[in-house]
ChimeraX commands (.cxc) that place a marker at each C-alpha (Angstrom):
marker #1 position 25.21,-2.27,-8.13 radius 0.5
marker #1 position 23.88,-0.14,-5.26 radius 0.5
marker #1 position 20.17,0.53,-4.72 radius 0.5
marker #1 position 18.46,2.83,-2.22 radius 0.5
marker #1 position 14.85,2.17,-1.15 radius 0.5
marker #1 position 13.11,5.16,0.45 radius 0.5
marker #1 position 9.92,3.69,1.91 radius 0.5
marker #1 position 8.14,3.92,5.28 radius 0.5
marker #1 position 6.43,0.50,5.13 radius 0.5
marker #1 position 8.80,-2.34,6.16 radius 0.5
marker #1 position 6.78,-5.09,4.37 radius 0.5
marker #1 position 7.16,-3.20,1.09 radius 0.5
marker #1 position 10.90,-2.76,1.69 radius 0.5
marker #1 position 11.22,-6.53,2.18 radius 0.5
marker #1 position 9.30,-7.19,-1.06 radius 0.5
marker #1 position 11.42,-4.73,-3.04 radius 0.5
marker #1 position 14.65,-6.12,-1.62 radius 0.5
marker #1 position 13.65,-9.62,-2.76 radius 0.5
marker #1 position 12.77,-8.39,-6.25 radius 0.5
marker #1 position 16.08,-6.53,-6.54 radius 0.5
marker #1 position 18.10,-9.52,-5.34 radius 0.5
marker #1 position 16.26,-11.83,-7.76 radius 0.5
marker #1 position 17.15,-9.53,-10.67 radius 0.5
marker #1 position 20.59,-8.39,-9.48 radius 0.5
marker #1 position 21.95,-11.07,-7.09 radius 0.5
marker #1 position 25.07,-9.09,-6.18 radius 0.5
marker #1 position 23.23,-5.81,-5.54 radius 0.5
marker #1 position 23.86,-3.88,-2.32 radius 0.5
marker #1 position 20.51,-2.62,-1.02 radius 0.5
marker #1 position 20.15,0.23,1.49 radius 0.5
marker #1 position 16.81,1.42,2.85 radius 0.5
marker #1 position 15.39,4.37,4.75 radius 0.5
marker #1 position 12.09,4.84,6.57 radius 0.5
marker #1 position 12.42,8.64,6.50 radius 0.5
marker #1 position 13.14,11.36,3.97 radius 0.5
marker #1 position 15.91,12.82,6.14 radius 0.5
marker #1 position 17.89,9.58,6.30 radius 0.5
marker #1 position 17.35,8.90,2.60 radius 0.5
marker #1 position 18.79,12.32,1.69 radius 0.5
marker #1 position 21.82,11.73,3.95 radius 0.5
marker #1 position 22.45,8.37,2.28 radius 0.5
marker #1 position 22.11,9.91,-1.18 radius 0.5
marker #1 position 24.54,12.72,-0.39 radius 0.5
marker #1 position 27.07,10.35,1.16 radius 0.5
marker #1 position 26.94,7.49,-1.36 radius 0.5
marker #1 position 26.71,6.94,-5.09 radius 0.5
marker #1 position 23.72,4.74,-5.98 radius 0.5
marker #1 position 22.83,3.21,-9.33 radius 0.5
marker #1 position 19.10,3.32,-8.63 radius 0.5
marker #1 position 16.69,4.91,-6.14 radius 0.5
marker #1 position 13.17,3.59,-5.50 radius 0.5
marker #1 position 11.10,6.13,-3.57 radius 0.5
marker #1 position 7.65,6.20,-2.01 radius 0.5
marker #1 position 5.87,9.58,-1.83 radius 0.5
marker #1 position 4.01,9.14,1.46 radius 0.5
marker #1 position 6.59,10.84,3.69 radius 0.5
marker #1 position 6.46,14.05,5.72 radius 0.5
marker #1 position 4.01,16.72,4.54 radius 0.5
marker #1 position 5.53,18.86,1.81 radius 0.5
marker #1 position 8.47,16.48,1.25 radius 0.5
marker #1 position 6.94,14.05,-1.21 radius 0.5
marker #1 position 9.46,14.61,-3.99 radius 0.5
marker #1 position 12.48,15.50,-1.86 radius 0.5
marker #1 position 14.18,12.14,-2.47 radius 0.5
marker #1 position 13.40,12.17,-6.20 radius 0.5
marker #1 position 14.75,15.73,-6.47 radius 0.5
marker #1 position 18.00,14.79,-4.72 radius 0.5
marker #1 position 18.34,11.78,-7.05 radius 0.5
marker #1 position 17.90,14.15,-10.01 radius 0.5
marker #1 position 20.65,16.42,-8.69 radius 0.5
marker #1 position 22.99,13.44,-8.47 radius 0.5
marker #1 position 21.84,12.16,-11.88 radius 0.5
marker #1 position 20.73,8.90,-10.28 radius 0.5
marker #1 position 17.81,7.06,-11.93 radius 0.5
marker #1 position 14.72,7.16,-9.68 radius 0.5
marker #1 position 11.58,5.03,-9.70 radius 0.5
marker #1 position 8.53,6.45,-7.89 radius 0.5
marker #1 position 6.55,3.60,-6.26 radius 0.5
marker #1 position 3.39,5.05,-4.73 radius 0.5
marker #1 position -0.25,4.45,-3.87 radius 0.5
marker #1 position -1.11,7.87,-5.27 radius 0.5
marker #1 position -1.42,8.25,-9.01 radius 0.5
marker #1 position -3.02,11.58,-9.93 radius 0.5
marker #1 position -1.76,13.55,-12.92 radius 0.5
marker #1 position -0.25,16.33,-10.80 radius 0.5
marker #1 position 2.06,13.78,-9.18 radius 0.5
marker #1 position 3.03,11.97,-12.39 radius 0.5
marker #1 position 3.69,15.30,-14.12 radius 0.5
marker #1 position 5.93,16.36,-11.23 radius 0.5
marker #1 position 7.79,13.05,-11.43 radius 0.5
marker #1 position 8.37,13.65,-15.14 radius 0.5
marker #1 position 9.64,17.17,-14.40 radius 0.5
marker #1 position 12.14,15.67,-11.95 radius 0.5
marker #1 position 13.21,13.15,-14.60 radius 0.5
marker #1 position 12.04,10.08,-12.64 radius 0.5
marker #1 position 12.54,7.12,-14.96 radius 0.5
marker #1 position 9.30,5.42,-13.88 radius 0.5
marker #1 position 6.10,5.95,-11.91 radius 0.5
marker #1 position 4.51,2.72,-10.66 radius 0.5
marker #1 position 1.26,2.36,-8.70 radius 0.5
marker #1 position 1.40,0.04,-5.67 radius 0.5
marker #1 position -2.16,-1.08,-6.35 radius 0.5
marker #1 position -1.03,-2.79,-9.56 radius 0.5
marker #1 position 0.71,-6.09,-10.14 radius 0.5
marker #1 position 4.25,-6.74,-8.97 radius 0.5
marker #1 position 5.09,-7.33,-12.65 radius 0.5
marker #1 position 5.00,-3.54,-13.17 radius 0.5
marker #1 position 7.61,-2.70,-10.53 radius 0.5
marker #1 position 9.67,-5.72,-11.61 radius 0.5
marker #1 position 9.67,-4.40,-15.18 radius 0.5
marker #1 position 10.68,-0.91,-14.02 radius 0.5
marker #1 position 13.57,-2.28,-11.93 radius 0.5
marker #1 position 14.74,-4.58,-14.75 radius 0.5
marker #1 position 14.54,-1.86,-17.41 radius 0.5
marker #1 position 15.37,1.35,-15.51 radius 0.5
marker #1 position 18.47,2.04,-17.67 radius 0.5
marker #1 position 16.35,2.25,-20.84 radius 0.5
marker #1 position 13.33,4.11,-19.39 radius 0.5
marker #1 position 12.71,7.86,-19.47 radius 0.5
marker #1 position 9.24,8.31,-17.94 radius 0.5
marker #1 position 7.48,4.96,-17.79 radius 0.5
marker #1 position 4.02,4.97,-16.22 radius 0.5
marker #1 position 2.60,1.58,-15.35 radius 0.5
marker #1 position -0.69,0.57,-17.04 radius 0.5
marker #1 position -2.58,0.86,-13.73 radius 0.5
marker #1 position -1.41,4.44,-13.22 radius 0.5
marker #1 position -2.51,5.46,-16.72 radius 0.5
marker #1 position -5.87,3.67,-16.45 radius 0.5
marker #1 position -6.66,5.09,-13.01 radius 0.5
marker #1 position -5.93,8.65,-14.13 radius 0.5
marker #1 position -8.41,8.28,-16.99 radius 0.5
marker #1 position -11.02,6.65,-14.76 radius 0.5
marker #1 position -10.82,9.10,-11.89 radius 0.5
marker #1 position -10.74,12.15,-14.13 radius 0.5
marker #1 position -14.02,11.17,-15.79 radius 0.5
marker #1 position -16.04,10.12,-12.73 radius 0.5
marker #1 position -17.07,12.07,-9.62 radius 0.5
marker #1 position -15.32,11.06,-6.41 radius 0.5
marker #1 position -17.65,9.40,-3.93 radius 0.5
marker #1 position -16.75,9.70,-0.26 radius 0.5
marker #1 position -16.88,6.26,1.28 radius 0.5
marker #1 position -18.70,5.26,4.43 radius 0.5
marker #1 position -16.15,3.87,6.87 radius 0.5
marker #1 position -15.51,3.73,10.63 radius 0.5
marker #1 position -12.23,4.30,12.45 radius 0.5
marker #1 position -11.18,0.66,12.80 radius 0.5
marker #1 position -12.39,-0.10,9.28 radius 0.5
marker #1 position -10.27,2.75,7.96 radius 0.5
marker #1 position -7.22,1.40,9.82 radius 0.5
marker #1 position -7.83,-1.97,8.20 radius 0.5
marker #1 position -8.25,-0.43,4.75 radius 0.5
marker #1 position -4.99,1.53,5.08 radius 0.5
marker #1 position -3.13,-1.65,6.03 radius 0.5
marker #1 position -4.50,-3.39,2.94 radius 0.5
marker #1 position -3.51,-0.41,0.79 radius 0.5
marker #1 position 0.01,-0.58,2.27 radius 0.5
marker #1 position 0.33,-4.09,0.87 radius 0.5
marker #1 position -0.55,-6.29,3.84 radius 0.5
marker #1 position -2.42,-9.55,3.30 radius 0.5
marker #1 position -5.59,-10.31,5.27 radius 0.5
marker #1 position -3.54,-12.59,7.53 radius 0.5
marker #1 position -1.00,-9.81,8.17 radius 0.5
marker #1 position -3.81,-7.33,8.86 radius 0.5
marker #1 position -5.29,-9.68,11.46 radius 0.5
marker #1 position -1.89,-10.00,13.16 radius 0.5
marker #1 position -1.23,-6.24,13.08 radius 0.5
marker #1 position -4.65,-5.38,14.50 radius 0.5
marker #1 position -4.81,-8.30,16.94 radius 0.5
marker #1 position -8.02,-9.76,15.51 radius 0.5
marker #1 position -8.93,-13.01,13.77 radius 0.5
marker #1 position -8.75,-13.36,10.01 radius 0.5
marker #1 position -12.50,-14.12,10.04 radius 0.5
marker #1 position -13.09,-10.71,11.64 radius 0.5
marker #1 position -11.01,-9.08,8.91 radius 0.5
marker #1 position -13.06,-10.81,6.22 radius 0.5
marker #1 position -16.33,-9.94,7.95 radius 0.5
marker #1 position -15.36,-6.27,8.27 radius 0.5
marker #1 position -14.33,-6.11,4.61 radius 0.5
marker #1 position -17.70,-7.58,3.61 radius 0.5
marker #1 position -19.40,-4.91,5.75 radius 0.5
marker #1 position -17.40,-2.12,4.06 radius 0.5
marker #1 position -18.30,-3.46,0.61 radius 0.5
marker #1 position -21.98,-3.90,1.52 radius 0.5
marker #1 position -22.56,-0.43,3.00 radius 0.5
marker #1 position -20.72,1.28,0.17 radius 0.5
marker #1 position -22.45,-0.84,-2.48 radius 0.5
marker #1 position -19.22,-1.14,-4.43 radius 0.5
marker #1 position -16.21,-3.35,-5.06 radius 0.5
marker #1 position -13.13,-3.23,-2.85 radius 0.5
marker #1 position -10.86,-1.83,-5.63 radius 0.5
marker #1 position -13.35,0.98,-6.30 radius 0.5
marker #1 position -13.64,1.71,-2.57 radius 0.5
marker #1 position -9.83,1.95,-2.33 radius 0.5
marker #1 position -9.73,4.20,-5.40 radius 0.5
marker #1 position -12.38,6.54,-3.95 radius 0.5
marker #1 position -10.66,6.57,-0.56 radius 0.5
marker #1 position -7.30,7.57,-2.08 radius 0.5
marker #1 position -8.82,10.19,-4.37 radius 0.5
marker #1 position -10.88,11.73,-1.56 radius 0.5
marker #1 position -7.92,11.98,0.79 radius 0.5
marker #1 position -5.38,12.94,-1.88 radius 0.5
marker #1 position -7.31,14.86,-4.56 radius 0.5
marker #1 position -5.81,16.27,-7.74 radius 0.5
marker link #1:1,2 radius 0.2
marker link #1:2,3 radius 0.2
marker link #1:3,4 radius 0.2
marker link #1:4,5 radius 0.2
marker link #1:5,6 radius 0.2
marker link #1:6,7 radius 0.2
marker link #1:7,8 radius 0.2
marker link #1:8,9 radius 0.2
marker link #1:9,10 radius 0.2
marker link #1:10,11 radius 0.2
marker link #1:11,12 radius 0.2
marker link #1:12,13 radius 0.2
marker link #1:13,14 radius 0.2
marker link #1:14,15 radius 0.2
marker link #1:15,16 radius 0.2
marker link #1:16,17 radius 0.2
marker link #1:17,18 radius 0.2
marker link #1:18,19 radius 0.2
marker link #1:19,20 radius 0.2
marker link #1:20,21 radius 0.2
marker link #1:21,22 radius 0.2
marker link #1:22,23 radius 0.2
marker link #1:23,24 radius 0.2
marker link #1:24,25 radius 0.2
marker link #1:25,26 radius 0.2
marker link #1:26,27 radius 0.2
marker link #1:27,28 radius 0.2
marker link #1:28,29 radius 0.2
marker link #1:29,30 radius 0.2
marker link #1:30,31 radius 0.2
marker link #1:31,32 radius 0.2
marker link #1:32,33 radius 0.2
marker link #1:33,34 radius 0.2
marker link #1:34,35 radius 0.2
marker link #1:35,36 radius 0.2
marker link #1:36,37 radius 0.2
marker link #1:37,38 radius 0.2
marker link #1:38,39 radius 0.2
marker link #1:39,40 radius 0.2
marker link #1:40,41 radius 0.2
marker link #1:41,42 radius 0.2
marker link #1:42,43 radius 0.2
marker link #1:43,44 radius 0.2
marker link #1:44,45 radius 0.2
marker link #1:45,46 radius 0.2
marker link #1:46,47 radius 0.2
marker link #1:47,48 radius 0.2
marker link #1:48,49 radius 0.2
marker link #1:49,50 radius 0.2
marker link #1:50,51 radius 0.2
marker link #1:51,52 radius 0.2
marker link #1:52,53 radius 0.2
marker link #1:53,54 radius 0.2
marker link #1:54,55 radius 0.2
marker link #1:55,56 radius 0.2
marker link #1:56,57 radius 0.2
marker link #1:57,58 radius 0.2
marker link #1:58,59 radius 0.2
marker link #1:59,60 radius 0.2
marker link #1:60,61 radius 0.2
marker link #1:61,62 radius 0.2
marker link #1:62,63 radius 0.2
marker link #1:63,64 radius 0.2
marker link #1:64,65 radius 0.2
marker link #1:65,66 radius 0.2
marker link #1:66,67 radius 0.2
marker link #1:67,68 radius 0.2
marker link #1:68,69 radius 0.2
marker link #1:69,70 radius 0.2
marker link #1:70,71 radius 0.2
marker link #1:71,72 radius 0.2
marker link #1:72,73 radius 0.2
marker link #1:73,74 radius 0.2
marker link #1:74,75 radius 0.2
marker link #1:75,76 radius 0.2
marker link #1:76,77 radius 0.2
marker link #1:77,78 radius 0.2
marker link #1:78,79 radius 0.2
marker link #1:79,80 radius 0.2
marker link #1:80,81 radius 0.2
marker link #1:81,82 radius 0.2
marker link #1:82,83 radius 0.2
marker link #1:83,84 radius 0.2
marker link #1:84,85 radius 0.2
marker link #1:85,86 radius 0.2
marker link #1:86,87 radius 0.2
marker link #1:87,88 radius 0.2
marker link #1:88,89 radius 0.2
marker link #1:89,90 radius 0.2
marker link #1:90,91 radius 0.2
marker link #1:91,92 radius 0.2
marker link #1:92,93 radius 0.2
marker link #1:93,94 radius 0.2
marker link #1:94,95 radius 0.2
marker link #1:95,96 radius 0.2
marker link #1:96,97 radius 0.2
marker link #1:97,98 radius 0.2
marker link #1:98,99 radius 0.2
marker link #1:99,100 radius 0.2
marker link #1:100,101 radius 0.2
marker link #1:101,102 radius 0.2
marker link #1:102,103 radius 0.2
marker link #1:103,104 radius 0.2
marker link #1:104,105 radius 0.2
marker link #1:105,106 radius 0.2
marker link #1:106,107 radius 0.2
marker link #1:107,108 radius 0.2
marker link #1:108,109 radius 0.2
marker link #1:109,110 radius 0.2
marker link #1:110,111 radius 0.2
marker link #1:111,112 radius 0.2
marker link #1:112,113 radius 0.2
marker link #1:113,114 radius 0.2
marker link #1:114,115 radius 0.2
marker link #1:115,116 radius 0.2
marker link #1:116,117 radius 0.2
marker link #1:117,118 radius 0.2
marker link #1:118,119 radius 0.2
marker link #1:119,120 radius 0.2
marker link #1:120,121 radius 0.2
marker link #1:121,122 radius 0.2
marker link #1:122,123 radius 0.2
marker link #1:123,124 radius 0.2
marker link #1:124,125 radius 0.2
marker link #1:125,126 radius 0.2
marker link #1:126,127 radius 0.2
marker link #1:127,128 radius 0.2
marker link #1:128,129 radius 0.2
marker link #1:129,130 radius 0.2
marker link #1:130,131 radius 0.2
marker link #1:131,132 radius 0.2
marker link #1:132,133 radius 0.2
marker link #1:133,134 radius 0.2
marker link #1:134,135 radius 0.2
marker link #1:135,136 radius 0.2
marker link #1:136,137 radius 0.2
marker link #1:137,138 radius 0.2
marker link #1:138,139 radius 0.2
marker link #1:139,140 radius 0.2
marker link #1:140,141 radius 0.2
marker link #1:141,142 radius 0.2
marker link #1:142,143 radius 0.2
marker link #1:143,144 radius 0.2
marker link #1:144,145 radius 0.2
marker link #1:145,146 radius 0.2
marker link #1:146,147 radius 0.2
marker link #1:147,148 radius 0.2
marker link #1:148,149 radius 0.2
marker link #1:149,150 radius 0.2
marker link #1:150,151 radius 0.2
marker link #1:151,152 radius 0.2
marker link #1:152,153 radius 0.2
marker link #1:153,154 radius 0.2
marker link #1:154,155 radius 0.2
marker link #1:155,156 radius 0.2
marker link #1:156,157 radius 0.2
marker link #1:157,158 radius 0.2
marker link #1:158,159 radius 0.2
marker link #1:159,160 radius 0.2
marker link #1:160,161 radius 0.2
marker link #1:161,162 radius 0.2
marker link #1:162,163 radius 0.2
marker link #1:163,164 radius 0.2
marker link #1:164,165 radius 0.2
marker link #1:165,166 radius 0.2
marker link #1:166,167 radius 0.2
marker link #1:167,168 radius 0.2
marker link #1:168,169 radius 0.2
marker link #1:169,170 radius 0.2
marker link #1:170,171 radius 0.2
marker link #1:171,172 radius 0.2
marker link #1:172,173 radius 0.2
marker link #1:173,174 radius 0.2
marker link #1:174,175 radius 0.2
marker link #1:175,176 radius 0.2
marker link #1:176,177 radius 0.2
marker link #1:177,178 radius 0.2
marker link #1:178,179 radius 0.2
marker link #1:179,180 radius 0.2
marker link #1:180,181 radius 0.2
marker link #1:181,182 radius 0.2
marker link #1:182,183 radius 0.2
marker link #1:183,184 radius 0.2
marker link #1:184,185 radius 0.2
marker link #1:185,186 radius 0.2
marker link #1:186,187 radius 0.2
marker link #1:187,188 radius 0.2
marker link #1:188,189 radius 0.2
marker link #1:189,190 radius 0.2
marker link #1:190,191 radius 0.2
marker link #1:191,192 radius 0.2
marker link #1:192,193 radius 0.2
marker link #1:193,194 radius 0.2
marker link #1:194,195 radius 0.2
marker link #1:195,196 radius 0.2
marker link #1:196,197 radius 0.2
marker link #1:197,198 radius 0.2
marker link #1:198,199 radius 0.2
marker link #1:199,200 radius 0.2
marker link #1:200,201 radius 0.2
marker link #1:201,202 radius 0.2
marker link #1:202,203 radius 0.2
view
């Protein structure tokens, strides 16, 4: 079995590789940090499964998924962004699954395990968030430059310890800054993340 991961966040690639190897021990896993390289790999090789992020170059979000469709290769979209426009586009391109990175790993594990039987699976988080965000107004969050950098690292899947190492600050500073973000926005961290993603990537 050959799997291609198109993802620009190395920690997520590592996590996906481990999941794939746990499910399919003999799998050959290739990865690409850019759309261009992913397309070259797809054109040159025959893969059994493609797992693609959407947060690549502007205007190229579905380029990898479209190439997978052309080669009739099953494709799982694994993204932070979950609005209906994106999930509808994924369905149009015959992606077998659309999984939100803000959900549990169980959802992407299920998609990888069951990709042969799926047609357009949407994880429970993706479905729930679409309903929630479509019925409530989007509130722009109050956040500074360094706080935004920290929030984006958390959204990318980093733990608080990894954020502290990436930013060169103590884990106590990370926790303190997160408390400040929550306090001044008078909200929970998941809701702040949801509002941040919807504001920056509206429907």
